[in-house]
N, C-alpha and C positions, 0 to 999 in steps of 0.2 A: 139281472135287473130292470128295469125300467127307467133311460136316464131322463131325467126333469127339467133341462136345462136347453139350449136355443143355442147347438152346435154352430149355427151361422154367423150368429151374433157374435160369440165368442172368437172363431176363427177370425172377424173381422178386427173388436180387438185384438188379438196378439199378431195379425198384422200392423195394424197400428201402434205398438209398442216394439216389433221387431225395425220401425222405419225411425223409430225415434234413435231408438238406442245402436243404430246402425250409424245414424249422421252423428250422435257423441262420441259414441267411440273411434270415427273415421271408415268405416270397415260399408261393403256392400250390404243390399237385405239377401241377395244372391249367398252372401258367407256365411248369415246369420243360420240361415234357413238349411245349410247343408249339413254334413256328416263331418265332417274332417276334425280333427282331434288337434288341429292345431292352431295354438294362438293368434290373433286375438277372437278368431272366429268363434274357438270355442265359449270363451270369456262371456263374449257378447250373445251368445247362447242364451247361455244358464242367465245371466242377465235380466235377457228378455221374461223368461218363464220366470225368474222369481217378479222383476217387475209385474207382469200379465196377475199373478198371482194376490199379489199385495195393494196393486194398483185398483182392480177390480172386484179384491173377495171373493175371490177362485178356488176352490178347491184344488188340490193335488191332480185329480182325475179331468176335471173340464181342462187344466192346462195341459194335462199332455192331448188330450182328445183334440184341442184346438190347434196346437204344434206335431201332431200328427207323432207322436213320442212316446214312449212307453213311460209309465206313472213313478215307476222305480228312477228313471233316469233323472225327471223332473221332482220328484222328492230328495236326490241328494246334490244336484246344484243347488237349490234355494237352502237345503242345510247348511251348505258350504258357504256360502253367500248371507246368510243369519250370523254366521262365526263373523265373517268378516265386518259386518258390522260394528263391529265392537270398536273398528278403529275411525274416530271421531269425523274424519277427512273426506274417508269412504264413504260413512253415513248420510253425511250431507248431500254430495254429490250424488246416492241414491235414491235422497229426498227427490231432488231437482230431479232425477228424471222420473220419478210416480207422480209428481205433481204436474209434471208438462201430461203426462198420459192422461191424467186426470183430467186435467182443465182442455186438454182436445177436444175436437168437438166430434161426439157421438157418432161412429158407422151410417150412414145412412140407408136405408133398408131397401134392396134391391124391388124392383116392381115388375111382377110378372107381367109377360104376353098374353092379352085374352085371347 
C-alpha cells in the first residue's frame, strides 16, 4: 500500500515533540531517541509517541514511521498512557504538553538547492 502522508513533515513534528517532552522530563533528546529500556528515557519516549499521535492526529503507523519504530511498539506505549490518563493530575500534565506542541510554530520546510 502506498503511503499518503509527508514523512518529512511527520519527522519534523516528532522532533518538535521530542524536544518539548525532553525539556518537561529533564532528559536529553538523545535519551528520548535512544533504545534504552531504563526510566525516565523509556517513559519520555512513550510520552513523545503518544503526544505526537494525539496533538497532531497521526495514525499509529505514521507515528511509528516518524520515530523509526515498529507500529506495535507505538501502539503498546499509547495504550499504556491512555490508561494513565485516568489520573486527573497526570491528565492535566499531558494536556499541557499537547497544548505546548500544538501551539508551537510549525516546522519550516527545508528549501532544496537549485
